[in-house]
C-alpha positions in Angstrom: -84.3 50.0 90.1 -87.8 50.1 88.5 -86.2 50.5 85.0 -84.1 47.4 85.7 -87.0 45.1 86.6 -87.7 44.0 83.1 -84.0 43.5 82.3 -83.6 41.4 85.4 -86.7 39.4 84.8 -85.9 38.8 81.2 -82.3 37.8 82.0 -83.4 35.3 84.7 -85.9 33.7 82.3 -83.2 33.4 79.7 -80.7 31.9 82.2 -83.3 29.3 83.2 -84.0 28.5 79.5 -80.3 28.4 78.7 -79.7 25.9 81.6 -82.5 23.7 80.3 -81.1 23.8 76.7 -77.5 23.2 77.8 -78.3 20.4 80.3 -78.1 17.5 77.8 -74.8 18.8 76.5 -73.4 19.2 80.0 -74.6 15.7 80.9 -73.1 14.2 77.8 -69.8 16.0 78.0 -69.3 15.0 81.7 -70.1 11.3 81.1 -67.2 8.9 81.1 -66.8 6.3 78.3 -67.8 3.6 80.8 -71.0 5.4 81.7 -71.8 5.9 78.0 -71.2 2.1 77.4 -73.4 1.2 80.4 -76.2 3.5 79.1 -75.9 2.1 75.6 -76.3 -1.4 77.0 -79.2 -0.5 79.3 -81.1 1.7 76.8 -79.6 2.4 73.4 -82.3 4.9 72.5 -81.5 7.0 75.6 -77.9 7.6 74.6 -78.9 8.4 71.0 -81.6 10.8 72.3 -79.0 12.5 74.5 -76.5 12.8 71.6 -79.2 14.4 69.4 -80.2 16.9 72.1 -76.6 17.9 72.9 -74.3 20.1 70.9 -73.1 18.1 68.0 -69.4 17.8 67.2 -68.3 17.9 63.6 -66.2 15.4 61.7 -63.0 17.3 62.4 -63.6 17.1 66.2 -65.0 13.7 66.9 -63.9 11.7 63.9 -66.2 9.7 61.6 -66.4 8.6 58.0 -65.8 10.6 54.8 -67.2 8.9 51.7 -67.2 10.1 48.1 -69.8 8.4 45.8 -70.1 8.4 42.0 -73.5 8.0 40.4 -73.2 5.7 37.4 -74.9 7.9 34.9 -74.1 5.4 32.1 -76.6 3.0 33.6 -79.6 5.2 33.3 -81.5 6.9 30.5 -80.2 10.3 29.3 -83.5 12.0 30.1 -83.3 10.9 33.7 -79.7 12.0 34.3 -80.4 15.6 35.1 -82.1 14.8 38.4 -80.4 11.5 39.2 -77.8 13.0 41.6 -80.4 15.1 43.4 -82.7 12.1 43.9 -79.8 10.0 45.1 -78.8 12.7 47.6 -82.3 12.8 49.0 -82.5 9.0 49.4 -79.0 8.9 51.0 -80.0 11.7 53.3 -83.1 9.7 54.4 -81.0 6.7 55.1 -78.3 8.6 57.0 -80.9 10.5 59.0 -82.4 7.2 60.1 -79.0 6.1 61.4 -79.1 8.9 64.0 -75.9 10.5 62.8 -75.6 14.0 64.2 -75.4 16.7 61.5 -74.3 14.7 58.5 -72.9 16.5 55.5 -74.3 15.3 52.2 -73.7 17.5 49.2 -73.2 17.3 45.4 -69.8 17.6 43.9 -69.5 18.1 40.1 -72.0 16.5 37.9 -72.0 12.9 39.2 -70.4 12.8 42.7 -71.8 13.0 46.2 -69.8 13.7 49.3 -71.1 12.1 52.6 -69.5 13.0 56.0 -70.8 11.0 59.0 -69.4 12.6 62.2 -69.0 10.2 65.1 -70.0 7.1 63.0 -67.2 4.6 62.9 -68.8 1.5 61.4 -67.4 1.9 57.9 -68.8 -1.4 56.5 -72.3 -0.8 57.8 -72.3 2.8 56.5 -71.0 1.7 53.1 -73.7 -1.0 52.9 -76.5 1.3 53.9 -75.4 4.2 51.6 -74.6 2.3 48.5 -77.0 -0.5 48.3 -79.9 -0.5 45.9 -82.4 -1.7 48.5 -84.1 -4.3 46.4 -86.6 -6.1 48.6 -88.3 -9.2 47.2 -90.5 -12.0 48.6 -89.7 -15.5 47.4 -90.9 -19.0 48.1 -88.6 -21.8 49.1 -88.0 -25.0 47.1 -89.3 -28.3 48.6 -87.1 -30.4 50.8 -87.2 -33.5 48.5 -85.9 -31.5 45.5 -83.3 -29.9 47.7 -82.0 -33.3 48.8 -81.8 -34.5 45.2 -79.9 -31.4 44.2 -77.5 -31.6 47.1 -76.7 -35.3 46.3 -75.7 -34.3 42.8 -73.6 -31.4 44.1 -71.9 -33.7 46.6 -70.9 -36.0 43.8 -69.5 -33.3 41.6 -67.6 -31.6 44.5 -66.2 -34.9 45.6 -64.7 -35.5 42.1 -63.4 -31.9 42.0 -61.6 -32.3 45.3 -60.1 -35.7 44.3 -58.8 -34.3 41.1 -57.4 -31.3 42.9 -55.7 -33.6 45.5 -54.2 -35.8 42.7 -52.9 -32.7 40.9 -51.3 -31.5 44.0 -49.7 -34.9 44.6 -48.4 -35.0 41.1 -46.8 -31.6 41.4 -45.2 -32.7 44.7 -43.9 -35.9 43.2 -42.3 -34.1 40.3 -40.5 -31.7 42.6 -39.3 -34.5 44.9 -35.5 -34.9 44.6 -33.9 -38.2 43.9 -33.0 -40.3 46.9 -30.1 -42.7 47.4 -30.6 -46.4 47.4 -29.3 -46.8 50.9 -32.1 -47.1 53.5 -31.8 -47.3 57.2 -33.7 -49.9 59.3 -35.9 -47.1 60.6 -36.9 -46.0 57.0 -37.8 -49.6 56.1 -39.9 -50.0 59.2 -41.7 -46.8 58.5 -42.5 -47.9 55.0 -43.9 -51.2 56.3 -46.2 -49.2 58.6 -47.3 -47.1 55.7 -48.2 -50.2 53.6 -50.3 -51.6 56.5 -52.1 -48.2 56.8 -52.7 -48.2 53.0 -54.3 -51.6 53.1 -56.6 -50.5 55.9 -57.6 -47.2 54.2 -57.8 -48.5 50.6 -55.2 -45.9 49.5 -51.6 -45.2 50.0 -50.6 -43.4 53.1 -48.7 -40.8 51.2 -51.8 -40.1 49.0 -54.1 -39.8 52.0 -51.8 -37.5 53.8 -51.3 -35.2 50.8 -55.0 -35.2 50.1 -55.7 -33.6 53.4 -52.5 -31.5 53.6 -53.4 -29.0 51.0 -55.9 -27.2 53.2 -56.5 -28.0 56.8 -60.1 -26.7 56.6 -61.1 -28.9 53.7 -61.8 -32.6 54.2 -64.0 -35.1 52.3 -66.7 -36.7 54.4 -66.6 -40.4 55.0 -69.9 -40.8 53.2 -68.7 -38.8 50.2 -70.9 -35.8 51.1 -68.5 -32.8 51.3 -71.3 -30.3 51.1 -74.2 -32.0 52.8 -72.0 -33.0 55.8 -71.5 -29.3 56.5 -75.2 -28.4 56.5 -77.5 -28.7 59.5 -81.2 -28.6 58.8 -82.5 -25.4 60.4 -86.0 -24.7 59.0 -89.0 -26.6 60.3 -92.7 -25.9 60.5 -93.5 -27.0 64.1 -97.2 -27.1 63.2 -97.0 -29.5 60.3 -93.6 -31.1 61.1 -92.4 -30.3 57.6 -88.7 -29.5 57.0 -87.7 -26.8 54.4 -84.3 -26.2 52.7 -82.8 -23.9 55.2 -79.4 -25.0 56.6 -77.1 -23.8 59.3 -73.5 -23.5 58.1 -70.6 -22.9 60.5 -69.0 -19.5 59.9 -65.6 -21.1 59.2 -67.3 -23.2 56.4 -69.2 -20.4 54.7 -66.4 -19.4 52.4 -65.7 -23.0 51.4 -69.4 -23.8 50.7 -69.6 -20.6 48.7 -66.6 -21.6 46.7 -68.1 -25.0 45.9 -71.5 -23.6 44.9 -69.8 -21.2 42.5 -67.8 -23.9 40.6 -68.8 -23.9 36.9 -69.6 -27.6 37.1 -71.8 -27.1 40.1 -73.7 -24.1 38.6 -74.7 -26.4 35.7 -76.5 -28.7 38.1 -78.6 -26.0 39.7 -81.9 -25.6 37.9 -82.5 -22.2 36.4 -85.6 -21.6 38.5 -83.9 -22.0 41.9 -80.9 -20.4 43.7 -78.9 -20.6 46.9 -78.9 -17.5 49.1 -77.2 -16.8 52.4 -78.7 -15.1 55.4 -78.0 -11.4 56.0 -76.0 -12.0 59.2 -74.6 -14.8 61.4 -76.3 -16.0 64.6 -75.2 -18.1 67.6 -76.5 -21.7 67.6 -75.3 -24.3 70.1 -72.4 -22.0 71.1 -71.1 -21.6 67.6 -71.5 -18.8 65.0 -73.5 -19.9 62.0 -75.0 -18.6 58.8 -78.1 -19.9 57.2 -78.1 -21.2 53.6 -81.5 -21.2 51.8 -82.6 -22.8 48.6 -85.2 -20.5 47.1 -87.1 -20.2 43.9 -85.9 -17.4 41.7 -89.4 -16.2 40.8 -90.2 -13.0 42.6 -93.6 -13.3 44.3 -93.9 -9.8 45.6 -91.9 -6.6 45.6 -91.1 -4.6 48.7 -91.8 -1.3 47.0 -95.5 -1.9 47.6 -95.2 -1.8 51.3 -96.6 1.2 53.2 -96.5 2.8 56.7 -93.3 0.9 57.6 -92.4 1.1 61.3 -90.5 -0.9 64.0 -92.4 -3.3 66.2 -92.2 -6.5 68.2 -93.8 -9.9 67.9 -95.6 -11.8 70.7 -92.2 -13.2 71.8 -90.5 -9.9 72.1 -88.6 -10.4 68.8 -87.8 -7.4 66.6 -90.1 -6.8 63.6 -90.7 -4.3 60.9 -94.4 -3.7 60.5 -96.1 -2.6 57.3 -99.4 -2.1 55.6 -100.8 -2.8 52.1 -103.5 -1.2 50.0 -105.2 -1.5 46.7 -104.0 -4.1 44.2 -100.9 -4.8 46.3 -103.0 -5.9 49.2 -105.1 -8.2 47.0 -101.9 -9.7 45.4 -100.3 -10.3 48.8 -103.4 -11.8 50.2 -103.5 -14.2 47.2 -99.9 -15.1 47.7 -100.1 -15.8 51.4 -103.5 -17.5 51.2 -102.2 -20.0 48.6 -99.1 -20.8 50.7 -100.2 -21.1 54.3 -97.8 -23.1 56.5 -95.0 -22.5 54.0 -92.0 -20.3 54.5 -91.7 -17.0 52.6 -88.2 -15.7 52.2 -87.7 -12.0 52.6 -84.8 -11.2 50.4 -83.0 -7.9 50.6 -80.3 -7.4 48.0 -79.9 -11.1 47.4 -79.6 -11.9 51.1 -82.3 -13.6 53.1 -83.3 -11.4 56.0 -85.7 -14.0 57.4 -87.9 -16.8 56.2 -91.0 -16.8 58.4 -93.8 -19.3 58.1 -97.1 -18.0 56.6 -99.5 -18.6 59.4 -102.6 -17.2 57.6 -103.7 -15.0 54.7 -102.4 -11.5 55.1 -104.7 -8.9 53.7 -103.9 -5.3 54.9 -101.3 -5.5 57.7 -98.2 -7.7 58.1 -94.8 -7.7 59.7 -91.3 -8.8 58.7 -89.8 -10.8 61.6 -86.1 -10.3 61.9 -83.7 -13.2 62.6 -83.0 -14.3 66.1 -79.5 -12.8 65.8 -80.8 -9.4 64.7 -80.2 -6.4 66.9 -82.4 -3.3 67.2 -79.9 -1.5 64.9 -80.4 -4.3 62.3 -84.2 -3.7 62.4 -83.7 0.0 62.2 -81.4 -0.3 59.2 -84.0 -2.4 57.4 -86.7 0.1 58.2 -84.5 3.0 56.9 -83.8 1.1 53.6 -87.4 0.2 53.0 -88.6 3.7 53.7 -86.0 5.4 51.5 -86.5 3.1 48.5 -84.1 2.3 45.8 -81.4 4.6 44.4 -82.3 6.0 40.9 -79.0 4.7 39.6 -76.2 2.4 40.9 -73.5 4.2 42.9 -69.9 3.3 43.5 -67.7 4.4 46.4 -64.5 5.9 44.9 -63.1 7.3 48.2 -63.7 6.2 51.8 -61.7 7.6 54.7 -62.2 6.9 58.4 -61.1 9.9 60.5 -59.6 8.6 63.7 -60.9 9.6 67.1 -57.4 10.6 68.1 -57.4 13.5 65.6 -60.8 14.6 66.9 -59.7 14.5 70.5 -56.5 16.4 69.7 -58.5 19.0 67.9 -61.0 19.4 70.7 -58.1 19.7 73.2 -56.3 22.3 71.2 -59.4 24.3 70.5 -60.5 24.2 74.1 -57.1 25.3 75.5 -56.7 28.0 72.8 -60.2 29.4 73.6 -59.6 29.2 77.3 -56.2 31.0 77.0 -57.7 33.7 74.7 -60.6 34.2 77.0 -58.4 34.4 80.1 -56.0 36.9 78.6 -58.9 39.1 77.3 -60.7 39.0 80.7 -57.4 39.8 82.6 -56.6 42.7 80.3 -60.1 44.2 80.6 -60.2 43.7 84.4 -56.8 45.5 84.8 -57.4 48.3 82.3 -61.0 49.2 83.3 -60.9 48.0 86.9 -64.4 47.3 88.4 -66.1 48.2 85.1 -63.8 45.7 83.4 -65.0 43.0 85.8 -68.6 43.8 84.9 -67.6 43.4 81.2 -66.1 40.0 82.1 -69.4 38.9 83.6 -71.2 40.0 80.4 -68.6 38.1 78.4 -69.2 34.9 80.4 -72.9 35.2 79.9 -72.3 35.8 76.2 -70.4 32.4 75.8 -72.9 30.6 78.0 -75.9 31.8 76.0 -74.2 31.0 72.8 -73.5 27.4 73.7 -77.1 27.1 75.0 -78.5 28.4 71.6 -76.3 26.0 69.7 -77.6 23.1 71.9 -81.2 24.2 71.4 -80.8 24.5 67.6 -78.9 21.2 67.4 -76.0 23.0 65.7 -72.7 21.4 64.9 -69.5 22.5 66.6 -66.5 22.3 64.3 -63.0 23.8 64.4 -64.2 26.8 62.3 -67.1 27.0 64.8 -64.6 27.3 67.7 -62.9 30.0 65.7 -66.3 31.8 65.5 -66.6 31.6 69.3 -63.2 33.1 69.7 -64.1 35.9 67.2 -67.3 36.5 69.2 -65.2 37.1 72.3 -63.4 39.8 70.5 -66.6 41.4 69.2 -68.2 41.3 72.6 -65.1 43.0 74.2 -65.0 45.6 71.4 -68.6 46.6 72.2 -67.7 47.1 75.9 -64.5 49.0 75.0 -66.5 51.5 72.9 -69.0 52.0 75.7 -66.3 52.5 78.4 -64.3 54.9 76.3 -67.4 57.0 75.7 -68.2 57.0 79.5 -64.6 58.1 80.2 -64.8 61.0 77.7 -68.0 62.2 79.3 -66.5 62.0 82.8 -63.5 64.0 81.7 -65.8 66.8 80.6 -67.0 67.1 84.2 -70.4 65.4 83.9 -71.9 63.4 86.7 -71.6 59.6 86.8 -75.3 59.3 85.9 -75.0 61.6 82.9 -71.8 60.0 81.8 -73.2 56.5 81.8 -76.3 57.6 79.9 -74.3 59.5 77.3 -71.7 56.8 77.0 -74.3 54.1 76.2 -76.4 56.4 73.9 -73.4 57.7 71.8 -71.7 54.3 71.5 -74.9 52.6 70.4 -74.8 53.8 66.7 -71.2 52.6 66.2 -71.8 49.2 68.0 -75.1 48.6 66.1 -73.5 49.4 62.7 -70.5 47.1 63.3 -72.8 44.3 64.6 -75.2 44.5 61.7 -72.5 44.4 59.1 -71.1 41.3 60.8 -74.5 39.7 60.9 -74.9 40.3 57.2 -71.6 38.6 56.5 -72.5 35.7 58.7 -75.8 35.3 56.9 -74.1 35.3 53.5 -71.6 32.6 54.7 -74.4 30.5 56.0 -76.5 30.7 52.8 -73.6 30.3 50.3 -71.2 28.2 52.3 -71.3 24.5 53.3 -70.0 22.2 55.9 -67.5 23.8 58.3 -68.2 27.3 56.8 -71.8 27.0 58.0 -70.5 26.1 61.5 -68.5 29.2 61.6 -71.4 31.3 60.3 -73.8 29.9 62.9 -71.5 30.6 65.9 -70.6 34.1 64.6 -74.3 35.1 63.9 -75.6 34.1 67.3 -72.5 35.3 69.1 -72.9 38.8 67.6 -76.6 38.8 68.4 -76.1 37.8 72.0 -73.3 40.3 72.3 -75.8 43.1 71.7 -78.0 41.7 74.4 -75.3 41.3 77.0 -73.9 44.8 76.3 -77.1 46.7 76.4 -79.2 44.6 78.9 -76.9 42.7 81.3 -74.0 45.2 81.7 -76.4 48.2 81.4 -78.4 46.8 84.2 -75.4 46.8 86.5 -74.3 50.3 85.3 -77.8 51.6 86.1 -77.2 50.5 89.7 -73.9 52.4 89.7 -75.5 55.7 88.6 -76.0 56.6 92.2 -72.2 56.4 92.9 -70.2 59.6 93.3 -67.2 58.2 91.5 -66.9 55.5 88.9 -64.1 52.9 88.7 -63.5 52.8 85.0 
């Protein structure tokens, strides 16, 4: 028993460590969807932390997004093309890592393509925006309210004429297509026409013209004051301290597309001065029980670039709002101090890829430290995405998405189910065969096999490894390798017993003589697994990881755990094997 003390002590310590390492995985796998949703609502960071600590499932098991990007080499200088893809991979990796995606696969394909696999991430639009955007952050000032009113008045006039011409054109086409009618009229028709004439006198137009003008699109109507654009804008940006309004307007979500269409008309673009532009907010928000976007009139001149920001981190303002804090140094700090000092009590638009993230008022001169206040409709994920983009910087060259596939959760669930049942079936058959063929010794080997699988899962959880279908195949192969080690030992013990040796001598000789063969086979398998891990990628690495650790743990269970039990059996007169 004295010789077994270190084995037992070491095994107990490893079991405790394995339970600690596997606890998060066990907790996550036993949680229902409702419990996950409740935890996500209560504390989003807790669920993300739990997922990162648990065994990660690959794209083939839990679904996710598969994206193929092409780096537009033609848009950069030839001298910079050699490392453009590698730089793009690093930047994309920084952004994806910030998303909290478990074990993403980001690798180069060919000379100008990048493959991105995001297991468990299902928001394809957000992923596409985050991966492919150039992340151009600019600080711009807003135009004055007086100039904005003059510009909107001109735009209203032009849009009104445009819509009237369009309505008349539609009426003309309808009239041409109208078939000829007979001269005979019923009394009802005559009465209806009289009513139309009366309505025409009241409206200053014919009833048929008015009806047709509004019939071409139910969502478009000319305001009574001939302000088709202004009537859909609600002033939204005020400085409470000075009582000054600035050109930021709420626009109902249903009107955004229409306003955007009008602002992009060639005749409207001619009215907009070259030094100003209309920009939309990044996201909608809820105002007075309706979903609205914000439209800003900003000056085109870039006052400051986001690339000069340093030490970017998430934070909160005094009201609990989400912010992205930053610092400045050197000439950038002096330039930003000059900008903010000269424009106190004015809004400064924070523009990210031609969308206004927010337009906070400049309360005082900012010298070294500042913060970007997110919009009232922004979530923690929105703030985190902005932090990721600012930290990662701009891509060295524009990229285009040439392939995007969303792997459904059904495929992942089906794969997990099949892999689980196949592993369980294989394990059960092997354990049953070993138990019947080697009797009590076979049951001891089964115990060692269970420990082997448990330790393997614990190691994967500790390392944050990804479990894929090839990884499950590696676990199944590990079961076979572990059983093979025990078979070699048992057969050696049997041979020694047949020669008439005692149980003690047979066990010692069996373990000693089987060691060389087991060690050689395990080492060659470890070398193969190492080569697969170093040279392979994606699912191949998953297979290599499970195989490597499974084989290593198999040596421990065979020569420590089962050997500890057999040492106890050395005092027996007969051995059930």
